[in-house]
C-alpha positions in Angstrom: 0.1 0.2 0.3 2.9 2.6 1.0 4.6 1.5 -2.3 2.0 2.3 -4.4 1.3 5.9 -2.4 4.6 5.8 -3.7 4.8 5.9 -6.6 1.4 8.4 -7.4 2.8 10.9 -5.1 7.0 11.2 -7.0 8.1 14.3 -8.0 5.5 13.5 -11.2 2.8 14.6 -8.6 4.7 17.4 -7.9 5.2 19.2 -11.2 1.2 18.7 -11.8 1.0 20.6 -9.1 3.4 23.7 -10.1 1.4 23.4 -13.4 -2.0 22.9 -12.1 -0.9 26.7 -10.1 -0.5 28.2 -13.5 -3.5 26.3 -15.6 -5.5 27.6 -12.0 -4.3 31.7 -12.4 -5.4 31.2 -16.1 -8.5 29.2 -15.5 -10.4 31.1 -12.6 -9.6 34.2 -14.0 -11.3 33.7 -17.4 -14.1 31.4 -15.6 -14.8 33.4 -12.3 -14.2 36.8 -14.8 -16.9 35.1 -16.8 -19.8 34.5 -14.2 -18.6 37.8 -12.2 -18.0 40.9 -14.3 -18.6 39.9 -17.6 -22.4 38.4 -15.9 -23.1 34.9 -16.3 -24.2 35.1 -12.8 -27.6 36.2 -14.3 -27.9 33.4 -16.6 -28.5 30.9 -14.0 -27.6 26.6 -14.3 -26.0 28.7 -18.1 -23.7 31.0 -16.6 -22.4 28.6 -14.2 -22.2 25.9 -16.9 -20.9 28.1 -20.0 -18.3 29.8 -17.2 -16.7 26.3 -16.0 -16.5 25.3 -19.3 -14.5 28.2 -20.8 -12.6 27.7 -18.5 -11.4 24.1 -18.7 -11.3 24.1 -22.7 -8.7 28.1 -22.2 -6.9 26.0 -18.8 -7.1 22.3 -20.7 -4.7 24.4 -23.9 -2.5 24.9 -21.5 -2.1 22.2 -19.6 -2.2 19.8 -22.1 1.5 21.3 -23.5 2.8 21.8 -20.2 1.6 18.7 -18.4 2.9 16.5 -21.8 6.6 18.1 -22.0 7.2 19.5 -18.3 5.2 17.1 -15.9 5.0 14.4 -17.5 7.4 14.5 -20.4 5.7 12.6 -22.8 7.1 12.6 -25.8 4.7 10.6 -27.6 3.0 12.9 -30.7 0.0 12.5 -32.1 -3.8 12.5 -32.5 -4.4 9.6 -30.2 -1.9 11.4 -26.6 -4.3 14.7 -28.0 -7.6 12.4 -28.2 -6.9 10.5 -24.9 -6.5 14.6 -23.4 -9.6 15.5 -24.5 -11.4 12.0 -23.6 -9.8 12.7 -19.2 -10.3 16.5 -19.4 -14.3 16.2 -20.7 -15.1 12.9 -18.4 -13.4 15.0 -15.7 -14.9 18.0 -15.9 -18.4 16.2 -16.2 -18.1 14.6 -13.8 -16.3 17.1 -11.4 -18.6 19.3 -12.3 -21.9 17.7 -12.3 -21.3 15.6 -8.8 -20.7 19.4 -7.2 -23.9 20.9 -8.2 -25.9 18.2 -6.6 -24.3 18.3 -3.7 -23.4 21.7 -3.1 -27.3 22.4 -3.8 -28.3 20.2 -0.6 -25.3 21.4 1.4 -26.2 25.4 1.2 -29.2 25.4 0.1 -31.0 26.3 3.5 -28.6 28.7 4.2 -29.9 31.5 2.2 -26.8 32.5 0.4 -27.3 34.4 -3.2 -27.8 32.3 -6.3 -24.4 34.3 -7.7 -22.1 33.1 -4.0 -23.8 29.6 -4.4 -22.2 29.0 -7.4 -19.1 30.5 -7.5 -18.8 28.1 -3.7 -20.1 25.3 -6.6 -17.8 25.6 -8.8 -15.3 26.2 -5.8 -16.0 22.7 -4.9 -16.4 20.7 -8.8 -13.1 22.3 -9.3 -11.3 20.5 -6.6 -12.2 17.1 -7.0 -12.3 18.0 -11.0 -8.4 17.8 -9.7 -8.0 15.1 -8.0 -10.2 13.0 -10.7 -7.6 14.9 -13.7 -4.3 14.0 -12.3 -5.2 10.5 -12.2 -6.6 10.4 -16.1 -3.8 12.3 -16.9 -0.7 10.8 -15.2 -2.9 6.9 -16.1 -4.0 7.4 -19.2 -3.7 10.4 -21.3 0.6 10.3 -20.5 1.1 7.4 -19.8 3.3 5.7 -21.0 3.1 2.7 -22.6 4.6 -0.9 -21.7 8.0 -1.7 -23.0 7.7 -5.7 -24.7 
């Protein structure tokens, strides 16, 4: 069990976190900027989904290049690695934000918070879940190291 944890929390994990900080600054700027400054919070659920999706479209482009070359040091080229990355990001985003919305609605529903504040807190929760799912997906699926023959 400890060996498995050491394999997951190795230098690759810490490079992923460093890239994640850069990615987060870019993506959150887009997401919260659209939601709050561009007024998408007035669009209800559509504003929530558009803002979080824009975060991941922009952030994913940054993430792909930094994680491919810096974090996982993948030399794989071609459509396969791009396709796996897109599938991973899409599945992680849908799961994270799809789960965050009903869970946070249950947790925050009776507190009398504004819809805007509740939406912001929900996107923050979705972001946290996304990080965990995305790391595992990128490490073991998108940028997996092919087994030697």
